[in-house]
N, C-alpha and C positions, 0 to 999 in steps of 0.2 A: 425527870429533869431535862433530858435531852429534847424531849417533844416540846417542852415549854420554851427552851432556847430556840428551837427551829421555828415555833410559832411567832416569837418575838422578832426574829430576823425577818420572816416573811411580813409581818406588820410594818417593820421599818422599810422594807422594800416597797410596799404599797404607798406608804406616805411619801417616800422620796419621789417615786414616779409620779404621783399625783401633783406634788409641788413643782417638779420640773415641767410638767405639762402646762401648768398655769404660767410659770416664768417664760418658757420658750414661746408660748403663744403671745403673751404680752410684749416680750422684747422684739419679736419679729415685726409686730405692728408698729414699733417705734422706729424702724429703719426708715430714713428719709426716702421719699419718692412714692408715687402712686402707681399701683399695679395696672390700673385701667388706662392711665395715661401712657404708661410704657407699652402696653399691648396695642393701643391705637396709634401710637407713634406721632409723627408730624403730618398726618393726613388732614388736609384742608377741609375735607368734607365732614369732619368730626363736628357734631353739634352737641349742646348740652343734653339734649333728649337721648342721643345715642350713648353718651357717657353714662347717663342715669340708668338706661336700659342695661348696659353691660354690667354696671355695679350690682343691679338687682339680680341679673342672671347668675353672677358668680357669688352673690350673697354678701357683698361688701357694703350694702346699704343698711344692713341690720346693726344694732348695737353690739359692741365688742363682746359683752357678756353672752348675748344670744349666739353669736358666732362661736364663742368657745364651747358652750353647752352642746350646740349642734355637732361641732367637730369631735369632742370628746366622746359624745354618745356613739358616733359612728366608729371611733377608734376602738371602743369597748366591744363592739360587734365585729371587729376585724376589718373595717373599712377605713383605710387611711386617706381616702379622698382621691380626687382626680387632678392631674396637672392642668393648670390654667392654660398652658401653651400648647401642649400636644393632645390633650384630651384623653390621655391614657391613664389607667390606674397608677397612683403613686408607688404602690407596691412593685409594680413590674419594673419601673424605672430604677428603684432602689436596688432590687435583686440584680438587675443587669450591671450595676456599678459596684455591688457589694463584694463580689468575689476578688477582684484585684486588691482591694483594701484589706480584706481578711487575710489573703495570702501574704501580703507584705507585712502585716502586723504580726502574724504567726511566725514568719521567717525572722523578723527583727527580734521577737521574743525569744526564739530559739538561740539566736546569736547572743543576745545580751544576758539572759538568765542562764543559759546552758554553759556559757564560758565563765560566768561570774563565780560559780561554785568552786571549780578547780582553781581559779586565779585567786580567790579569797583564801582558800586552804593553803595554797603555796605561800602567799604573803604572811599567813599566821605561822606557818612552820618556820619560815625564814626571817622572823621578826628581828629587826635591828641590823639585818645585813644589807649588802649593796643591792642585791636583787629586790629586796622588799622596798628599799627607798626608791629604786628606778620604777617599780611597778606602781608605787604610790604617786609618783610624779606623773606617770602616764595616765592614771585614773583622774587626777585633777585636770589634765589637758582634756581628757575625754568628756568631763563635766562642763568645761567652759566652751568647747567648740560647738557652735550651732549645727544642727543636722543638715539644714538646707545649704549652709556654706560649705561644709564638708562634702556634700554631694556635688556641688558646682565644681569644687577643686578636683575631686576624683574624675569627673566628666572630662575636664580640661587636660588632666594629666594623661588619662588613658587614651583620649583623642590624639595627643601628640605621640605617645609611645606605641599605641596600637590603633591606628585610625580605621582599620578594617572591622573592629569589633562593633557590634550593635549594642549600644548602651541604653538607648531611649526606647520608650513605647512599651507595649505589653503583648504577650502571646498567651492565650489560654493554655492552662496546663494539660488539659486533655487533648490539645491539638499537637503541642510540641513541648513535652516535659522539660527537656534540656534547655530549649530556648527560653522557656518561662523562668527557670531557675537562674539562668544566666543573666537575664534582664532584671531580675529582682535582687540579685546578689549585692550590687552597689547600693541601691536604696535601702535595702535591709541592714547592711553594715552601717550606713550613715545614720539610720534611725535607731539602731540597736547599740550604738557606741556609747551614748550617755547612760543608757540602762546598764551596760556592762560595767562601766566605771562606778556608777552608783552602788549597784548590788555587790560588786566585788569588795568595795570598802566596807559594806555593811556586813558581808560574810566574814571578812578579816576581823572586824571588831567583835562580832558574836563568837567567833571561833576563839579568839584570845580570852573572852570572858569564860567560855566553856572549858577551856584548857586549864584554867585557874581554879576549877571547882575541886572539892574533896574527892569526889568519885573518880576523877581523872587520876589523882595521886594514888588512890587505892588501886586502880587498874595498872599503874605503872609498877606499884609495889608487888603486885602479883605476877609481874613479868609479862604483861600483855604487850605485843609489839607496837612500836610507835605508830605505824600505819593503821593498825586496827584502832588504836586510841583516837586518832585524828578523824578517820573516816566512818567508824562505826559508833563511837560513843559521843564524841564532841560534836560531830556534824549533825546528829539528829537534833540536838537542842539548838544549835545555830540555824537550823532551817526555820524555826518558828517565826522569827522576825523577817526572814527571807521570804517566806511564802506570803506573808502580809504585804510586804512591799511589792511583790510581783503583781498582786492584784491592783494596787495603786498605779504601778508603772504601766499596766495594760491600758489604763485611761489615758495616760500620757502618750502611749504609742498611737492610739486611735486619733488623738488630736494632732500629734506630730506627722502622722501618715498624710494628713490632708495637705500639709505644706510640701513635704517630701515628694508627693505624687506630681505636684506642679513642676518640680525641678526635672523629674525624669519622664514627664509626659505619660503618666500612668492614668488611664481612664477610670479612676476609682470614685469613692464618695467625695473626695476633695473637689474634683472638677464638677460633680454634681451640685455640691453645696454652693460653690462659688457661682455657678451658672444660675442657680436658683435665687441667690441674692441679687445678682445683676438684673434678673427678670422680674423680681419681686413675686416669685411664684411661691405664694404663701403655703398651699397644701404640701408641695413637695419639700420645701425648706423645713417646715415645722415637723413633718413626719420623719425626715432623715435625721434631724438633730434629736428628736425624741427616741428613735431607734438606737442611735449611737449612745445616748445617755443610758438607755435601758440595758445595753450590752455592757456598759461599764458597771452598772449597779449589779447586774446578774453575776458578772465575774467576781465582784467582791463578795457577793452571797456565797458563791462556791468556795471562795478563799476562806470565808468564816467556817464553812463546813470542814474544810481541810485543816484549818486551825484546831478544830474540835478533835479531829482524828489524830493529829500529831501530838497535841498536848492534852492528855487526859485530865490534867488539873483543871482545865476550863470547865469540864463537865461536872466538877464536884460541887 
């Protein structure tokens, strides 16, 4: 039964990725502007023959269906193409900009998901109290504040309070671990705050539902300490919807990181994608979006596996 479920998940994974590749390829071609015209610029020596030669050189003279089949065939063989502007392999440029985005996303996920569990448990234990009401108001505020706006406000406040702090830019972790973490702290908090607010409310709701079950009453009747009831028995069942939501939120983080990176001048995938859009660098843009989407789909596949491990009823 478990093997059948895994095969079904893998089949869904393949179908989603194939569909995304078609959509991404088609949507990118619908972006206004011509890559050849942008590459040649306003050069007065440009002739129609030169434009046609360049279009043929980079393969844009072929029908879009032929372009797609040629691209996807190379992708399946591990070749993501070559940048139209630099002539370098697309994969090399993506890897160069990938690590800052991954570090920011992971740190934001640690902030959001890591703090959401204890916050949700506290709100469930203090249900109806002043602390619960205050934390619920704070979570609503966290959901409504845009990450990029929060990032700008934090930069302005800290620039006034501590102008000597270096808040913008990026330092590789292996060169200066402390400097890397200090520069990623603010963007990670700005990016992770909506996740923290959303997941803490989810944990609170799931915990209240779990604490009202019969097995919790039985545990209390047997004299199990309240802390053990909350964190050992109720929390296990409350983590089922939490784990599922974390996978969905990871996709949100990848998308939100692209915007937050621009606010904090982080040279990640956000800068790469925006630059590729401006240049109409089709191979770079479609490969980057495809890999980001693939990361989101793979994370959700891993979440499905964790769901099977946490809740044995799914395997029945």
